[in-house]
C-alpha positions in Angstrom: 152.7 135.2 45.9 151.0 133.3 43.5 152.8 131.1 41.1 151.9 130.2 37.2 152.4 126.5 35.8 152.2 126.0 31.8 150.4 123.1 29.9 148.0 122.1 32.4 145.1 123.4 34.5 144.7 120.2 36.3 146.8 120.1 39.7 146.2 116.4 41.1 148.2 114.2 42.6 147.9 111.2 39.7 149.9 113.8 37.6 152.6 114.6 40.3 156.3 113.5 39.5 158.0 113.1 43.0 161.4 114.4 43.2 164.8 112.3 41.7 167.8 113.4 41.1 169.3 113.4 37.3 172.3 113.8 35.1 171.6 117.1 34.7 173.2 117.6 38.3 172.0 120.8 39.6 168.7 120.4 39.1 166.1 117.8 40.0 163.5 116.1 37.7 159.7 116.0 39.1 157.8 118.0 41.5 155.1 120.6 39.8 157.4 123.3 38.2 155.9 127.2 38.1 157.3 130.4 38.1 156.5 134.1 39.5 152.6 134.9 38.4 153.0 139.0 38.2 150.3 139.8 35.3 148.5 138.4 32.8 150.6 139.9 29.9 154.1 139.2 31.4 155.3 135.6 31.9 159.1 135.2 32.5 158.5 131.1 32.0 156.3 131.7 28.4 159.0 134.3 27.2 161.8 132.1 28.0 159.6 129.1 25.7 158.9 131.4 23.1 162.6 131.6 21.7 163.0 127.7 22.1 160.6 125.8 19.3 161.2 122.2 20.7 160.1 123.6 24.3 157.4 125.8 23.2 154.9 122.9 21.5 155.5 120.8 24.4 153.0 123.0 26.2 150.5 124.3 23.3 147.0 122.8 23.0 147.6 119.6 20.3 145.2 121.5 17.8 146.7 125.0 18.4 149.7 126.3 18.8 148.6 129.7 20.1 146.6 128.3 23.4 148.2 127.1 26.1 146.6 125.8 29.4 147.6 126.7 33.0 147.5 127.3 36.3 148.3 130.2 39.0 148.8 128.2 42.4 148.7 129.9 45.9 151.0 128.0 48.7 150.6 127.7 52.4 152.0 130.7 54.2 154.3 127.8 56.6 155.7 126.0 53.7 158.8 125.0 53.6 160.9 127.0 50.7 164.9 126.4 49.9 165.0 129.2 48.3 168.7 129.3 45.8 169.3 132.7 45.6 172.9 132.9 47.2 176.2 131.6 47.7 175.4 130.1 50.9 172.4 128.7 49.7 174.1 127.0 46.9 177.4 126.0 49.5 173.9 124.4 51.8 173.1 122.6 48.5 176.5 121.2 47.3 178.3 120.2 50.9 175.1 119.2 53.1 173.5 117.8 50.3 175.5 116.8 47.9 173.1 117.9 45.5 171.0 115.1 46.3 167.5 116.6 45.7 165.6 113.0 47.2 166.8 113.9 50.4 166.1 117.4 50.1 162.6 116.9 49.5 162.3 115.2 53.0 163.6 118.5 54.5 161.8 120.9 52.3 158.1 121.4 50.3 159.8 123.0 47.5 162.9 124.8 46.2 162.6 128.6 44.7 165.2 129.5 42.5 166.5 132.6 41.4 169.2 132.7 38.8 169.0 136.4 39.0 170.6 136.8 42.3 173.8 134.9 42.7 175.9 138.0 41.9 178.7 136.7 44.5 179.2 133.5 43.2 182.4 132.5 40.8 181.5 133.4 37.3 181.9 130.0 36.0 179.4 128.4 38.5 177.0 131.7 38.1 176.5 130.8 35.2 175.8 127.3 35.0 173.3 127.9 37.5 171.9 130.5 35.2 172.0 128.4 32.3 170.4 125.5 34.0 167.1 127.3 36.0 166.9 130.3 33.1 164.4 132.2 35.0 162.9 132.2 38.3 161.3 128.7 39.3 159.5 127.4 42.1 159.4 123.6 42.1 156.9 122.6 44.4 158.1 119.1 46.2 154.6 118.0 47.9 151.4 119.2 46.5 149.8 119.1 50.4 151.3 122.3 50.4 149.2 124.1 47.3 146.7 125.9 49.5 144.7 125.9 46.2 144.5 127.0 42.3 143.2 128.4 39.4 142.4 127.2 35.9 144.2 129.6 33.8 144.1 130.2 29.5 146.5 131.8 27.8 146.0 132.8 24.5 149.1 134.1 22.3 149.3 136.1 19.4 150.5 134.1 16.0 154.5 134.1 15.6 156.9 132.2 13.7 157.0 129.6 16.8 159.4 127.8 14.5 162.1 130.0 14.6 164.7 129.8 17.7 165.2 133.3 18.3 164.6 136.1 20.3 161.1 136.6 19.1 159.1 138.7 21.2 155.1 137.5 21.0 152.6 139.0 22.7 149.6 136.7 24.8 147.3 137.3 28.1 146.0 135.3 30.2 142.4 134.5 31.1 142.3 133.1 34.8 139.0 131.7 36.0 138.3 133.3 39.2 137.2 129.5 40.9 139.5 127.9 43.5 140.1 124.5 43.4 141.5 121.8 45.6 144.5 119.7 44.4 142.7 116.4 43.7 144.0 113.3 45.9 144.9 110.0 44.5 141.7 107.4 43.3 141.5 103.8 45.0 142.2 102.6 41.8 145.6 104.7 41.1 146.3 103.1 44.9 145.8 99.9 43.8 148.2 100.5 40.8 151.2 102.2 42.4 150.5 99.3 44.9 150.9 96.3 42.2 153.7 98.1 40.7 155.4 98.4 42.8 155.8 94.3 44.0 155.9 93.5 40.2 158.8 96.2 39.4 161.2 95.5 42.7 163.3 92.8 41.2 163.1 94.9 37.8 164.4 97.8 39.9 167.2 95.9 41.5 168.6 94.3 38.7 168.5 97.9 36.7 170.5 99.1 39.7 173.2 95.9 39.4 173.1 96.4 35.4 173.8 100.1 35.5 175.2 101.3 38.7 176.0 104.4 37.2 172.3 105.4 35.7 171.2 108.9 37.0 167.7 108.4 38.3 165.5 110.1 35.8 167.0 107.4 33.0 166.1 104.6 35.5 162.6 106.0 35.6 162.8 106.2 31.9 163.7 102.6 31.8 160.9 101.9 34.7 158.4 103.7 32.3 158.9 101.6 29.7 158.3 98.4 32.2 155.3 99.8 33.0 153.8 100.2 30.0 154.5 96.1 29.6 152.9 95.2 32.3 149.9 97.8 33.1 150.1 99.8 29.4 145.9 98.9 28.0 144.7 99.4 31.4 146.4 102.5 32.5 144.8 103.7 29.1 141.8 102.3 29.1 141.8 104.3 33.3 142.5 107.5 31.9 140.0 107.2 29.1 137.3 106.9 31.6 138.4 109.8 34.1 139.6 112.0 30.7 143.3 112.0 32.1 146.5 111.7 30.3 147.9 108.3 30.4 151.6 109.4 29.3 151.5 111.6 32.7 150.0 109.2 34.8 153.1 106.7 33.8 155.4 108.2 34.4 153.7 109.4 37.3 153.3 106.1 38.7 156.9 105.4 37.6 158.5 107.7 39.7 156.7 107.0 42.9 157.6 103.0 42.1 160.8 103.7 41.7 161.0 106.1 45.3 159.1 103.3 46.8 161.2 100.7 45.6 164.3 102.9 47.1 
């Protein structure tokens, strides 16, 4: 089975956000999110985004709202995937793990959620999961289980993307047949992370004392602000030299520093 992730055609450890819990209790933040890849002209995730302008614009190219980078990924056959698609699975997530996706990510390599398969659960709970997950989704917790990926560009026929509704748009996914491996962390990135972990240890400790009820995703946002003060210019220079996105790098470092200190 192949999956498609939107918004980038680069899968690399330096962009990876480690799994953290969030204020959206039943859904984690971080990981590599994707959806089933069926055909060049059918993508559930993109179909969902088309009716939601704010989300849609986050994924398109900055200079062209009708082009979107993407990557087609394939997992190794032995990847440990937690399938959230039944009453038993929901019970396990709620009772055994207590919605602790950080702990779940220690036992599994990925989460696959199928909101359409939850027919045997209570109506309120079923609708909650359907609303939060929206489409069949794979969230990869560990990039080492990605066997490889192909770069793609989605060409979208122009439509009124400023309108929030049930618009239908047509598109085609052009996939580069060359397969790539996930790029690992550079020594310089590792040095950033090691230094930040030391420098932010007290900051994160005091954040927890001052805001004991803050969900981890909000903590990471505050860590990212502090990171920008500490290494912001150096990170921008590093990103420029390596043709990378400094924001993605910053949030990746923030989630990893948070998890290391924790």
